[in-house]
C-alpha angles and dihedrals in degrees: 000000000000139000095196121187115278105248122165115244096014117113110213131180108239093175135355107292094009125093129179129211117187118220117223095244107107118168143141089276101039099040110207090353140278118316114227112198129207115201124196134358145268087005108043142200116206117208120198107355087194123207122007091258114151094208092052093045090050088055091049092050091048092048090049091054090222091294100104105142102173136025115201132184126203091208140338102256113133097253093056113032116031094087094051099086093047092048092049091048092051095048104030089239123154112254115221136179143136092282147302113309140144095004094315111123115179127203087230138007127240122216128192110291096019115140129218112192140182125178107294100011144050137195122210116204116229117190105225109172119184108085086046132355092239096047118139129184118200123219109214118207129166112236089237119024103233094150118131118251113287096024113116115246100181108058126174116218093207106184105194096334091091126011133197112252099358145051125256128259113234106200120181139252087036092030122072117183097198091051090046093055091046090053093049091051091048090057090052090056096054112125117231089033127237113269099198142353125232101198129204088240129029135011130324114286112221099177094065101164095044091051094048091048089047091053091053092046091048093052093048091048090050089050090054090050090053091052091047091049092050089050091054100039104032118212111012141158123236090258090052092051097053098089093041093052104031104025117211114002134178110258089242090062100045095086093055092045092051092047091050091049088053088054090051091049092050090052091049089048092052088051093051094245097111136025127215127193088223113008092188093053120089091214096048119132118233135199137181114276110261095021 
């Protein structure tokens, strides 16, 4: 098992049957860039081709050795899906995703539990809404577990549901905090459990259960902080709550923090614990229920 350095354009084996190729699109939101995964060999499934970047797609085609059979996307956000159609056209691969959205039009749709297989490996689609309504994770399993002891055999390709080294922005209207927590808890209930997580951004995560539990705990703690801030400040908008809840943030992260606070407030509003004057408006002011 390896957690090789994230270097754009370099295909590395992160686990037997699973290779990672980093796209050259680093940013405050994507970290080092988008991870494109290649599953299986010689026939290959590509997951999340990333941006429509010719240099990156050339590297994916070369790594796939012209035997790319399927191209999958976890969701249709612009750092994951725009390169998918071009890659499928170049290779003759079948393009698959949850459904048509935002200019992405798949050859076929994947529902929860659907399986995409190549000789030696299979991917099971898991619908995990929260970060986006069309978000899929893919559970990678070798057809026959020939891995040496200690090497994960059930690996979750998590897209933006879980990231390496950071938490996930939940930005309405795509983002839904209640759905996100439900999806996280579903992953914790999988039996057999997940051994490792190959995220859409960042390095391989080998302590899968601890990270998933940490994500749930983090979101619930943030929710408590939102309620406490509303109690101190009275009516406030998401932008006005950022400093009270997060403390000092880099300017490049304030938008994501405010959007995620909006998602928390919408969840609290649906549960009757907070009231907003316009829950569907980003600038709405919120207060504690009963205050």
